[in-house]
mmCIF file of the C-alpha atoms, coordinates in Angstrom:
data_MODEL
# 
_entry.id   MODEL 
# 
loop_
_atom_site.group_PDB 
_atom_site.id 
_atom_site.type_symbol 
_atom_site.label_atom_id 
_atom_site.label_alt_id 
_atom_site.label_comp_id 
_atom_site.label_asym_id 
_atom_site.label_entity_id 
_atom_site.label_seq_id 
_atom_site.pdbx_PDB_ins_code 
_atom_site.Cartn_x 
_atom_site.Cartn_y 
_atom_site.Cartn_z 
_atom_site.occupancy 
_atom_site.B_iso_or_equiv 
_atom_site.pdbx_formal_charge 
_atom_site.auth_seq_id 
_atom_site.auth_comp_id 
_atom_site.auth_asym_id 
_atom_site.auth_atom_id 
_atom_site.pdbx_PDB_model_num 
ATOM 1   C CA . MET A 1 1   ? -45.930 34.427  21.269  1.00 0.00 ? 1   MET A CA 1 
ATOM 2   C CA . SER A 1 2   ? -43.481 36.455  18.907  1.00 0.00 ? 2   SER A CA 1 
ATOM 3   C CA . PRO A 1 3   ? -42.896 35.199  15.192  1.00 0.00 ? 3   PRO A CA 1 
ATOM 4   C CA . LEU A 1 4   ? -39.468 35.578  15.407  1.00 0.00 ? 4   LEU A CA 1 
ATOM 5   C CA . LEU A 1 5   ? -39.512 32.638  18.562  1.00 0.00 ? 5   LEU A CA 1 
ATOM 6   C CA . ILE A 1 6   ? -41.946 30.394  16.439  1.00 0.00 ? 6   ILE A CA 1 
ATOM 7   C CA . ILE A 1 7   ? -39.098 30.950  13.508  1.00 0.00 ? 7   ILE A CA 1 
ATOM 8   C CA . LEU A 1 8   ? -36.906 30.133  16.208  1.00 0.00 ? 8   LEU A CA 1 
ATOM 9   C CA . ILE A 1 9   ? -38.767 27.025  17.320  1.00 0.00 ? 9   ILE A CA 1 
ATOM 10  C CA . VAL A 1 10  ? -39.321 25.526  13.251  1.00 0.00 ? 10  VAL A CA 1 
ATOM 11  C CA . LEU A 1 11  ? -35.706 25.879  12.090  1.00 0.00 ? 11  LEU A CA 1 
ATOM 12  C CA . ILE A 1 12  ? -35.053 24.207  15.472  1.00 0.00 ? 12  ILE A CA 1 
ATOM 13  C CA . GLY A 1 13  ? -37.748 21.303  14.769  1.00 0.00 ? 13  GLY A CA 1 
ATOM 14  C CA . LEU A 1 14  ? -36.532 21.261  10.905  1.00 0.00 ? 14  LEU A CA 1 
ATOM 15  C CA . ALA A 1 15  ? -33.003 20.299  12.458  1.00 0.00 ? 15  ALA A CA 1 
ATOM 16  C CA . VAL A 1 16  ? -33.938 18.070  14.527  1.00 0.00 ? 16  VAL A CA 1 
ATOM 17  C CA . PHE A 1 17  ? -35.938 16.281  12.584  1.00 0.00 ? 17  PHE A CA 1 
ATOM 18  C CA . ALA A 1 18  ? -33.111 15.754  10.103  1.00 0.00 ? 18  ALA A CA 1 
ATOM 19  C CA . ALA A 1 19  ? -30.469 14.630  12.937  1.00 0.00 ? 19  ALA A CA 1 
ATOM 20  C CA . LEU A 1 20  ? -33.097 11.636  13.528  1.00 0.00 ? 20  LEU A CA 1 
ATOM 21  C CA . ILE A 1 21  ? -33.280 11.351  9.346   1.00 0.00 ? 21  ILE A CA 1 
ATOM 22  C CA . ILE A 1 22  ? -29.577 11.322  9.032   1.00 0.00 ? 22  ILE A CA 1 
ATOM 23  C CA . ALA A 1 23  ? -29.240 9.083   12.227  1.00 0.00 ? 23  ALA A CA 1 
ATOM 24  C CA . GLY A 1 24  ? -31.226 6.348   10.722  1.00 0.00 ? 24  GLY A CA 1 
ATOM 25  C CA . MET A 1 25  ? -29.357 6.585   7.566   1.00 0.00 ? 25  MET A CA 1 
ATOM 26  C CA . TYR A 1 26  ? -26.414 5.707   9.377   1.00 0.00 ? 26  TYR A CA 1 
ATOM 27  C CA . ASN A 1 27  ? -27.992 3.493   11.497  1.00 0.00 ? 27  ASN A CA 1 
ATOM 28  C CA . LYS A 1 28  ? -29.075 1.742   8.502   1.00 0.00 ? 28  LYS A CA 1 
ATOM 29  C CA . LEU A 1 29  ? -25.999 1.600   6.861   1.00 0.00 ? 29  LEU A CA 1 
ATOM 30  C CA . VAL A 1 30  ? -23.538 0.375   9.608   1.00 0.00 ? 30  VAL A CA 1 
ATOM 31  C CA . ALA A 1 31  ? -26.453 -2.689  10.056  1.00 0.00 ? 31  ALA A CA 1 
ATOM 32  C CA . LEU A 1 32  ? -26.289 -3.262  6.442   1.00 0.00 ? 32  LEU A CA 1 
ATOM 33  C CA . ARG A 1 33  ? -22.253 -3.253  6.507   1.00 0.00 ? 33  ARG A CA 1 
ATOM 34  C CA . ASN A 1 34  ? -21.842 -5.243  10.311  1.00 0.00 ? 34  ASN A CA 1 
ATOM 35  C CA . ARG A 1 35  ? -24.754 -7.762  8.585   1.00 0.00 ? 35  ARG A CA 1 
ATOM 36  C CA . PHE A 1 36  ? -22.267 -8.434  4.677   1.00 0.00 ? 36  PHE A CA 1 
ATOM 37  C CA . LYS A 1 37  ? -19.320 -8.733  7.282   1.00 0.00 ? 37  LYS A CA 1 
ATOM 38  C CA . ASN A 1 38  ? -20.896 -11.456 9.982   1.00 0.00 ? 38  ASN A CA 1 
ATOM 39  C CA . ALA A 1 39  ? -22.051 -12.608 6.396   1.00 0.00 ? 39  ALA A CA 1 
ATOM 40  C CA . TRP A 1 40  ? -17.972 -13.087 5.525   1.00 0.00 ? 40  TRP A CA 1 
ATOM 41  C CA . ALA A 1 41  ? -17.634 -14.498 8.845   1.00 0.00 ? 41  ALA A CA 1 
ATOM 42  C CA . GLN A 1 42  ? -19.054 -17.378 7.640   1.00 0.00 ? 42  GLN A CA 1 
ATOM 43  C CA . ILE A 1 43  ? -17.658 -18.282 4.554   1.00 0.00 ? 43  ILE A CA 1 
ATOM 44  C CA . ASP A 1 44  ? -14.585 -18.310 6.566   1.00 0.00 ? 44  ASP A CA 1 
ATOM 45  C CA . VAL A 1 45  ? -15.215 -20.704 8.670   1.00 0.00 ? 45  VAL A CA 1 
ATOM 46  C CA . GLN A 1 46  ? -15.491 -22.945 6.303   1.00 0.00 ? 46  GLN A CA 1 
ATOM 47  C CA . LEU A 1 47  ? -12.668 -21.390 3.940   1.00 0.00 ? 47  LEU A CA 1 
ATOM 48  C CA . LYS A 1 48  ? -11.017 -22.810 6.410   1.00 0.00 ? 48  LYS A CA 1 
ATOM 49  C CA . ARG A 1 49  ? -12.076 -25.944 7.260   1.00 0.00 ? 49  ARG A CA 1 
ATOM 50  C CA . ARG A 1 50  ? -11.498 -26.545 3.267   1.00 0.00 ? 50  ARG A CA 1 
ATOM 51  C CA . TYR A 1 51  ? -7.755  -25.206 3.946   1.00 0.00 ? 51  TYR A CA 1 
ATOM 52  C CA . ASP A 1 52  ? -7.462  -27.731 7.506   1.00 0.00 ? 52  ASP A CA 1 
ATOM 53  C CA . LEU A 1 53  ? -9.327  -31.240 5.066   1.00 0.00 ? 53  LEU A CA 1 
ATOM 54  C CA . ILE A 1 54  ? -6.899  -30.260 1.784   1.00 0.00 ? 54  ILE A CA 1 
ATOM 55  C CA . PRO A 1 55  ? -3.320  -31.640 3.931   1.00 0.00 ? 55  PRO A CA 1 
ATOM 56  C CA . ASN A 1 56  ? -5.292  -34.581 4.815   1.00 0.00 ? 56  ASN A CA 1 
ATOM 57  C CA . LEU A 1 57  ? -5.909  -35.374 1.409   1.00 0.00 ? 57  LEU A CA 1 
ATOM 58  C CA . VAL A 1 58  ? -2.813  -34.508 -0.002  1.00 0.00 ? 58  VAL A CA 1 
ATOM 59  C CA . GLU A 1 59  ? -1.077  -37.139 2.653   1.00 0.00 ? 59  GLU A CA 1 
ATOM 60  C CA . THR A 1 60  ? -3.735  -39.270 2.140   1.00 0.00 ? 60  THR A CA 1 
ATOM 61  C CA . THR A 1 61  ? -2.839  -39.363 -1.856  1.00 0.00 ? 61  THR A CA 1 
ATOM 62  C CA . LYS A 1 62  ? 1.161   -39.488 -1.608  1.00 0.00 ? 62  LYS A CA 1 
ATOM 63  C CA . GLY A 1 63  ? 1.445   -43.343 -0.882  1.00 0.00 ? 63  GLY A CA 1 
ATOM 64  C CA . TYR A 1 64  ? -1.232  -43.622 -4.178  1.00 0.00 ? 64  TYR A CA 1 
ATOM 65  C CA . LEU A 1 65  ? 0.550   -40.501 -6.527  1.00 0.00 ? 65  LEU A CA 1 
ATOM 66  C CA . LYS A 1 66  ? 4.583   -40.974 -6.411  1.00 0.00 ? 66  LYS A CA 1 
ATOM 67  C CA . HIS A 1 67  ? 4.634   -40.482 -9.560  1.00 0.00 ? 67  HIS A CA 1 
ATOM 68  C CA . GLU A 1 68  ? 2.466   -36.909 -9.781  1.00 0.00 ? 68  GLU A CA 1 
ATOM 69  C CA . ARG A 1 69  ? 4.104   -34.806 -7.051  1.00 0.00 ? 69  ARG A CA 1 
ATOM 70  C CA . GLY A 1 70  ? 3.675   -31.799 -9.207  1.00 0.00 ? 70  GLY A CA 1 
ATOM 71  C CA . THR A 1 71  ? 0.097   -32.282 -9.088  1.00 0.00 ? 71  THR A CA 1 
ATOM 72  C CA . LEU A 1 72  ? -0.112  -32.659 -5.244  1.00 0.00 ? 72  LEU A CA 1 
ATOM 73  C CA . GLU A 1 73  ? 2.336   -29.592 -4.756  1.00 0.00 ? 73  GLU A CA 1 
ATOM 74  C CA . ALA A 1 74  ? 0.048   -27.442 -7.144  1.00 0.00 ? 74  ALA A CA 1 
ATOM 75  C CA . VAL A 1 75  ? -2.252  -28.519 -4.693  1.00 0.00 ? 75  VAL A CA 1 
ATOM 76  C CA . ILE A 1 76  ? -0.813  -27.400 -1.478  1.00 0.00 ? 76  ILE A CA 1 
ATOM 77  C CA . ALA A 1 77  ? 0.596   -24.026 -3.080  1.00 0.00 ? 77  ALA A CA 1 
ATOM 78  C CA . ALA A 1 78  ? -2.805  -22.803 -4.449  1.00 0.00 ? 78  ALA A CA 1 
ATOM 79  C CA . ARG A 1 79  ? -4.352  -23.970 -0.941  1.00 0.00 ? 79  ARG A CA 1 
ATOM 80  C CA . ASN A 1 80  ? -1.437  -21.445 0.972   1.00 0.00 ? 80  ASN A CA 1 
ATOM 81  C CA . SER A 1 81  ? -2.140  -18.986 -1.620  1.00 0.00 ? 81  SER A CA 1 
ATOM 82  C CA . ALA A 1 82  ? -5.545  -19.275 -1.392  1.00 0.00 ? 82  ALA A CA 1 
ATOM 83  C CA . ALA A 1 83  ? -5.199  -19.371 2.438   1.00 0.00 ? 83  ALA A CA 1 
ATOM 84  C CA . SER A 1 84  ? -2.986  -16.406 2.421   1.00 0.00 ? 84  SER A CA 1 
ATOM 85  C CA . ALA A 1 85  ? -5.702  -13.850 0.073   1.00 0.00 ? 85  ALA A CA 1 
ATOM 86  C CA . ASN A 1 86  ? -8.587  -15.968 2.886   1.00 0.00 ? 86  ASN A CA 1 
ATOM 87  C CA . THR A 1 87  ? -6.717  -13.735 5.723   1.00 0.00 ? 87  THR A CA 1 
ATOM 88  C CA . ARG A 1 88  ? -6.307  -10.510 3.372   1.00 0.00 ? 88  ARG A CA 1 
ATOM 89  C CA . VAL A 1 89  ? -10.391 -10.560 3.281   1.00 0.00 ? 89  VAL A CA 1 
ATOM 90  C CA . THR A 1 90  ? -10.825 -11.918 6.454   1.00 0.00 ? 90  THR A CA 1 
ATOM 91  C CA . ALA A 1 91  ? -8.557  -8.431  8.194   1.00 0.00 ? 91  ALA A CA 1 
ATOM 92  C CA . ASN A 1 92  ? -11.482 -6.110  5.464   1.00 0.00 ? 92  ASN A CA 1 
ATOM 93  C CA . PRO A 1 93  ? -14.031 -7.872  3.609   1.00 0.00 ? 93  PRO A CA 1 
ATOM 94  C CA . GLY A 1 94  ? -14.913 -4.125  2.403   1.00 0.00 ? 94  GLY A CA 1 
ATOM 95  C CA . ASP A 1 95  ? -11.561 -4.758  0.079   1.00 0.00 ? 95  ASP A CA 1 
ATOM 96  C CA . PRO A 1 96  ? -12.824 -4.979  -3.337  1.00 0.00 ? 96  PRO A CA 1 
ATOM 97  C CA . GLU A 1 97  ? -9.629  -5.922  -5.013  1.00 0.00 ? 97  GLU A CA 1 
ATOM 98  C CA . ALA A 1 98  ? -8.223  -8.010  -1.307  1.00 0.00 ? 98  ALA A CA 1 
ATOM 99  C CA . MET A 1 99  ? -11.744 -9.804  -2.452  1.00 0.00 ? 99  MET A CA 1 
ATOM 100 C CA . LYS A 1 100 ? -10.645 -10.568 -6.444  1.00 0.00 ? 100 LYS A CA 1 
ATOM 101 C CA . SER A 1 101 ? -7.265  -11.861 -5.098  1.00 0.00 ? 101 SER A CA 1 
ATOM 102 C CA . LEU A 1 102 ? -9.497  -14.452 -2.695  1.00 0.00 ? 102 LEU A CA 1 
ATOM 103 C CA . SER A 1 103 ? -11.947 -15.437 -5.914  1.00 0.00 ? 103 SER A CA 1 
ATOM 104 C CA . SER A 1 104 ? -8.825  -16.237 -8.126  1.00 0.00 ? 104 SER A CA 1 
ATOM 105 C CA . ALA A 1 105 ? -7.173  -18.107 -5.574  1.00 0.00 ? 105 ALA A CA 1 
ATOM 106 C CA . GLU A 1 106 ? -9.729  -19.655 -5.089  1.00 0.00 ? 106 GLU A CA 1 
ATOM 107 C CA . GLY A 1 107 ? -10.334 -20.810 -8.916  1.00 0.00 ? 107 GLY A CA 1 
ATOM 108 C CA . SER A 1 108 ? -6.960  -21.823 -9.395  1.00 0.00 ? 108 SER A CA 1 
ATOM 109 C CA . LEU A 1 109 ? -7.769  -24.021 -5.978  1.00 0.00 ? 109 LEU A CA 1 
ATOM 110 C CA . SER A 1 110 ? -10.912 -25.722 -7.746  1.00 0.00 ? 110 SER A CA 1 
ATOM 111 C CA . GLY A 1 111 ? -8.725  -25.946 -10.400 1.00 0.00 ? 111 GLY A CA 1 
ATOM 112 C CA . ALA A 1 112 ? -5.933  -27.929 -8.597  1.00 0.00 ? 112 ALA A CA 1 
ATOM 113 C CA . LEU A 1 113 ? -7.806  -29.863 -6.860  1.00 0.00 ? 113 LEU A CA 1 
ATOM 114 C CA . GLY A 1 114 ? -9.805  -31.216 -10.062 1.00 0.00 ? 114 GLY A CA 1 
ATOM 115 C CA . ARG A 1 115 ? -6.712  -32.469 -11.570 1.00 0.00 ? 115 ARG A CA 1 
ATOM 116 C CA . LEU A 1 116 ? -6.127  -34.548 -8.274  1.00 0.00 ? 116 LEU A CA 1 
ATOM 117 C CA . PHE A 1 117 ? -9.505  -35.931 -8.674  1.00 0.00 ? 117 PHE A CA 1 
ATOM 118 C CA . ALA A 1 118 ? -9.260  -36.456 -12.343 1.00 0.00 ? 118 ALA A CA 1 
ATOM 119 C CA . LEU A 1 119 ? -6.407  -38.170 -11.579 1.00 0.00 ? 119 LEU A CA 1 
ATOM 120 C CA . THR A 1 120 ? -7.237  -40.256 -8.545  1.00 0.00 ? 120 THR A CA 1 
ATOM 121 C CA . GLU A 1 121 ? -9.882  -42.135 -10.467 1.00 0.00 ? 121 GLU A CA 1 
ATOM 122 C CA . ALA A 1 122 ? -6.884  -43.973 -11.951 1.00 0.00 ? 122 ALA A CA 1 
ATOM 123 C CA . TYR A 1 123 ? -6.082  -46.103 -8.766  1.00 0.00 ? 123 TYR A CA 1 
ATOM 124 C CA . PRO A 1 124 ? -8.185  -48.036 -7.897  1.00 0.00 ? 124 PRO A CA 1 
ATOM 125 C CA . ASP A 1 125 ? -6.885  -48.647 -4.396  1.00 0.00 ? 125 ASP A CA 1 
ATOM 126 C CA . LEU A 1 126 ? -7.321  -44.826 -3.668  1.00 0.00 ? 126 LEU A CA 1 
ATOM 127 C CA . LYS A 1 127 ? -10.620 -45.230 -4.245  1.00 0.00 ? 127 LYS A CA 1 
ATOM 128 C CA . ALA A 1 128 ? -11.256 -48.426 -2.508  1.00 0.00 ? 128 ALA A CA 1 
ATOM 129 C CA . ASN A 1 129 ? -9.449  -45.850 0.760   1.00 0.00 ? 129 ASN A CA 1 
ATOM 130 C CA . THR A 1 130 ? -11.225 -45.306 4.186   1.00 0.00 ? 130 THR A CA 1 
ATOM 131 C CA . SER A 1 131 ? -9.578  -42.049 4.727   1.00 0.00 ? 131 SER A CA 1 
ATOM 132 C CA . MET A 1 132 ? -9.967  -40.786 1.226   1.00 0.00 ? 132 MET A CA 1 
ATOM 133 C CA . ASN A 1 133 ? -13.086 -41.168 1.149   1.00 0.00 ? 133 ASN A CA 1 
ATOM 134 C CA . GLN A 1 134 ? -14.023 -39.823 5.071   1.00 0.00 ? 134 GLN A CA 1 
ATOM 135 C CA . LEU A 1 135 ? -11.859 -37.102 3.406   1.00 0.00 ? 135 LEU A CA 1 
ATOM 136 C CA . MET A 1 136 ? -14.097 -36.587 -0.081  1.00 0.00 ? 136 MET A CA 1 
ATOM 137 C CA . GLU A 1 137 ? -17.222 -36.623 1.879   1.00 0.00 ? 137 GLU A CA 1 
ATOM 138 C CA . GLU A 1 138 ? -15.825 -34.529 4.302   1.00 0.00 ? 138 GLU A CA 1 
ATOM 139 C CA . LEU A 1 139 ? -15.166 -32.313 1.661   1.00 0.00 ? 139 LEU A CA 1 
ATOM 140 C CA . THR A 1 140 ? -17.723 -32.335 -0.707  1.00 0.00 ? 140 THR A CA 1 
ATOM 141 C CA . SER A 1 141 ? -19.586 -31.198 2.373   1.00 0.00 ? 141 SER A CA 1 
ATOM 142 C CA . THR A 1 142 ? -18.015 -28.210 3.139   1.00 0.00 ? 142 THR A CA 1 
ATOM 143 C CA . GLU A 1 143 ? -17.679 -27.179 -0.509  1.00 0.00 ? 143 GLU A CA 1 
ATOM 144 C CA . ASN A 1 144 ? -21.531 -26.824 -0.816  1.00 0.00 ? 144 ASN A CA 1 
ATOM 145 C CA . LYS A 1 145 ? -21.414 -24.892 2.836   1.00 0.00 ? 145 LYS A CA 1 
ATOM 146 C CA . VAL A 1 146 ? -19.273 -23.122 1.093   1.00 0.00 ? 146 VAL A CA 1 
ATOM 147 C CA . SER A 1 147 ? -21.684 -21.951 -2.149  1.00 0.00 ? 147 SER A CA 1 
ATOM 148 C CA . PHE A 1 148 ? -24.734 -21.738 0.147   1.00 0.00 ? 148 PHE A CA 1 
ATOM 149 C CA . ALA A 1 149 ? -22.614 -19.243 2.713   1.00 0.00 ? 149 ALA A CA 1 
ATOM 150 C CA . ARG A 1 150 ? -21.393 -17.716 0.045   1.00 0.00 ? 150 ARG A CA 1 
ATOM 151 C CA . GLN A 1 151 ? -24.461 -17.082 -1.775  1.00 0.00 ? 151 GLN A CA 1 
ATOM 152 C CA . ALA A 1 152 ? -25.697 -15.499 2.213   1.00 0.00 ? 152 ALA A CA 1 
ATOM 153 C CA . TYR A 1 153 ? -22.443 -13.454 1.764   1.00 0.00 ? 153 TYR A CA 1 
ATOM 154 C CA . ASN A 1 154 ? -23.720 -11.738 -1.784  1.00 0.00 ? 154 ASN A CA 1 
ATOM 155 C CA . ASP A 1 155 ? -27.337 -11.488 -0.934  1.00 0.00 ? 155 ASP A CA 1 
ATOM 156 C CA . SER A 1 156 ? -25.901 -8.827  2.579   1.00 0.00 ? 156 SER A CA 1 
ATOM 157 C CA . VAL A 1 157 ? -23.270 -7.108  -0.001  1.00 0.00 ? 157 VAL A CA 1 
ATOM 158 C CA . MET A 1 158 ? -25.722 -6.717  -2.678  1.00 0.00 ? 158 MET A CA 1 
ATOM 159 C CA . GLY A 1 159 ? -28.054 -5.024  0.033   1.00 0.00 ? 159 GLY A CA 1 
ATOM 160 C CA . TYR A 1 160 ? -25.870 -2.990  1.418   1.00 0.00 ? 160 TYR A CA 1 
ATOM 161 C CA . ASN A 1 161 ? -24.776 -1.636  -1.543  1.00 0.00 ? 161 ASN A CA 1 
ATOM 162 C CA . THR A 1 162 ? -28.272 -0.572  -2.872  1.00 0.00 ? 162 THR A CA 1 
ATOM 163 C CA . GLY A 1 163 ? -28.741 0.841   0.651   1.00 0.00 ? 163 GLY A CA 1 
ATOM 164 C CA . ARG A 1 164 ? -25.546 2.750   -0.401  1.00 0.00 ? 164 ARG A CA 1 
ATOM 165 C CA . GLU A 1 165 ? -25.690 3.756   -3.773  1.00 0.00 ? 165 GLU A CA 1 
ATOM 166 C CA . THR A 1 166 ? -29.908 4.601   -3.069  1.00 0.00 ? 166 THR A CA 1 
ATOM 167 C CA . PHE A 1 167 ? -30.668 7.832   -2.668  1.00 0.00 ? 167 PHE A CA 1 
ATOM 168 C CA . PRO A 1 168 ? -30.350 10.179  0.064   1.00 0.00 ? 168 PRO A CA 1 
ATOM 169 C CA . SER A 1 169 ? -28.108 7.199   1.283   1.00 0.00 ? 169 SER A CA 1 
ATOM 170 C CA . ASN A 1 170 ? -25.534 7.481   -0.404  1.00 0.00 ? 170 ASN A CA 1 
ATOM 171 C CA . ILE A 1 171 ? -25.539 11.453  0.919   1.00 0.00 ? 171 ILE A CA 1 
ATOM 172 C CA . ILE A 1 172 ? -24.283 9.725   4.395   1.00 0.00 ? 172 ILE A CA 1 
ATOM 173 C CA . ALA A 1 173 ? -22.343 6.815   2.558   1.00 0.00 ? 173 ALA A CA 1 
ATOM 174 C CA . GLY A 1 174 ? -20.405 9.873   0.909   1.00 0.00 ? 174 GLY A CA 1 
ATOM 175 C CA . MET A 1 175 ? -20.063 11.711  3.065   1.00 0.00 ? 175 MET A CA 1 
ATOM 176 C CA . PHE A 1 176 ? -19.682 9.420   6.438   1.00 0.00 ? 176 PHE A CA 1 
ATOM 177 C CA . ASN A 1 177 ? -16.659 6.510   4.089   1.00 0.00 ? 177 ASN A CA 1 
ATOM 178 C CA . PHE A 1 178 ? -19.746 3.809   3.744   1.00 0.00 ? 178 PHE A CA 1 
ATOM 179 C CA . GLY A 1 179 ? -17.176 2.073   -0.094  1.00 0.00 ? 179 GLY A CA 1 
ATOM 180 C CA . PRO A 1 180 ? -18.592 0.073   -1.621  1.00 0.00 ? 180 PRO A CA 1 
ATOM 181 C CA . ALA A 1 181 ? -18.348 -3.699  -0.482  1.00 0.00 ? 181 ALA A CA 1 
ATOM 182 C CA . GLU A 1 182 ? -17.100 -6.755  -3.691  1.00 0.00 ? 182 GLU A CA 1 
ATOM 183 C CA . LEU A 1 183 ? -19.948 -9.707  -4.266  1.00 0.00 ? 183 LEU A CA 1 
ATOM 184 C CA . PHE A 1 184 ? -17.528 -12.601 -3.212  1.00 0.00 ? 184 PHE A CA 1 
ATOM 185 C CA . ALA A 1 185 ? -17.825 -13.808 -7.449  1.00 0.00 ? 185 ALA A CA 1 
ATOM 186 C CA . VAL A 1 186 ? -15.308 -17.329 -9.869  1.00 0.00 ? 186 VAL A CA 1 
ATOM 187 C CA . GLU A 1 187 ? -14.368 -15.309 -12.084 1.00 0.00 ? 187 GLU A CA 1 
ATOM 188 C CA . LYS A 1 188 ? -13.967 -18.075 -15.142 1.00 0.00 ? 188 LYS A CA 1 
ATOM 189 C CA . PRO A 1 189 ? -16.620 -20.082 -16.234 1.00 0.00 ? 189 PRO A CA 1 
ATOM 190 C CA . GLU A 1 190 ? -14.417 -23.314 -15.512 1.00 0.00 ? 190 GLU A CA 1 
ATOM 191 C CA . GLU A 1 191 ? -14.387 -22.598 -12.032 1.00 0.00 ? 191 GLU A CA 1 
ATOM 192 C CA . ARG A 1 192 ? -18.202 -22.112 -12.014 1.00 0.00 ? 192 ARG A CA 1 
ATOM 193 C CA . GLU A 1 193 ? -18.544 -25.808 -12.185 1.00 0.00 ? 193 GLU A CA 1 
ATOM 194 C CA . ALA A 1 194 ? -18.037 -27.543 -8.564  1.00 0.00 ? 194 ALA A CA 1 
ATOM 195 C CA . VAL A 1 195 ? -15.565 -29.218 -7.904  1.00 0.00 ? 195 VAL A CA 1 
ATOM 196 C CA . LYS A 1 196 ? -16.185 -33.058 -8.631  1.00 0.00 ? 196 LYS A CA 1 
ATOM 197 C CA . VAL A 1 197 ? -15.288 -35.377 -5.317  1.00 0.00 ? 197 VAL A CA 1 
ATOM 198 C CA . SER A 1 198 ? -17.542 -38.725 -6.329  1.00 0.00 ? 198 SER A CA 1 
ATOM 199 C CA . PHE A 1 199 ? -15.935 -41.879 -6.138  1.00 0.00 ? 199 PHE A CA 1 
ATOM 200 C CA . SER A 1 200 ? -18.542 -44.277 -7.203  1.00 0.00 ? 200 SER A CA 1 
# 
């Protein structure tokens, strides 16, 4: 066998080996990206459930809180803003600006709901209303599910971002436009507190 043929075989072997390494890294990044998108889908389901519960909650409280129209309107406005921001994130969970917008809108919604719940404490008839109690239980359950789904999403985003930032995967990520993903984080310290929904 001639030395030129041996060199050619070695070069072809190295090229195939390099192609397999690149394909493996690319496939790993795709899997990580799909994992965080799936984790977002789980949050999306819970947020939509939350958004569906809020109008029922406002309707139930309307009769009791006639003089608190501003608070009820603020809750609905915050809910609509959060639902709109959620739609933008669902279209592209990797968009950092959309995720920041949703985090801010969710913080505003939590604040508005907190004010509503504080007001309801002053109305004993409302606290005793079975529909209201049932809605509050469903909302509490949904809030817990959102928290767990958010944690799973953030874990998936961290895994994806780590995968795309480590060497040599970062070269492949740059070549194939694997952009960073944004965590779904609460921006203000007062928003970190869970919404209080107890009627004891």
